[in-house]
C-alpha angles and dihedrals in degrees: 000000000000114000096165096099097076116108101185100029122067107212122196120183116203125203091237094070095264122125121197117206116190120192099230113200097100096160088057092042087250092294114181113250127168095272095049092047089051091050092049089053091049093047094056090051092048092048091052089062098041109095092183091068114074102164133023128210117198123195141147133253119240124357101336139053091211134314092208127242116015109258091232090055092046089052089061093053095069091051099041117033090186089061089050092051093047092051090046090054090051093048092045089052091052091053094045093049090050089049091050096045105114095213129082112264117201121199119210104194101201099173145345116351130183146142115008090356090060090050089054092049096046092051091060116102099238123020126204115187130192113243089233096049124104131214118208106202125210090358090166089072088067088069094038096258130130110262094221101169093049094045090052102038102044094065089038089058090051101256110153119253090240093056094040094052093044094054101033096048090060099031094240122205107228128196120216094261093056093043089055093045094057093043102253095121136029108221139014115214136175110263094241093060101028097106093041091054093046092048092046090053090047091053091053090055093045089062092060127088103284095210094052091044089052093050091047090053090049092051093047091047096050097108092045093050092045090055095047094106088063090055090053091049094049093046088053090052090048091055091051090049089072091068091068120101096234089066091067090056090048092051091050090055092046092052089052090054092047090049092053093047091053 
């Protein structure tokens, strides 16, 4: 299949049945804008029909995996609730198509990850995370918005209610060691070998019977798939959260922080 038409995703097909998809907006820390969300949706559909691809590895270009929704896109949400809803539908579709993809998807979290980027990473089947990377949890709360992906995926990945509430209520920043300890990720690796280790694991899986691997994934994902309507409901509520006045104040503070960092 032809994967050369993607502008914001670098796709590399390996002869061993492994496909590497790199979110490729490094100057924007791989923030999710409308085009990138559209390409993620299209990629999952294309992969579902490509029998030559048995395992997928997803990572980010540059210093981040993904910092979630692009700040310029988020700025539109508080002014135009229809825009917020449309983007929520697109993001929800991306998560559902990832959930439904009957091939193992491996996340290689190479750097900072938060917001919608964290939701994308945590929905992958196996998660490798660089020792130096950071995970900002429930970052949406910092701008007074419901953190729907975190609230859904933490319990889905087996994190206890006590730990989930403790960290999400205060938008904790977690390092890889703590994320592994509480069960959010699978493996911690040194940044220099993170992608090599993720690809090596993917190659091991690609040598297995693809049908049985698919069925095993489906069996292990039963509870997650059964709860998917809740994810859609909470993402809808998240999109409506942007219409509230406190969000504008939250965005002003966020832009100040971004300005200082730059």
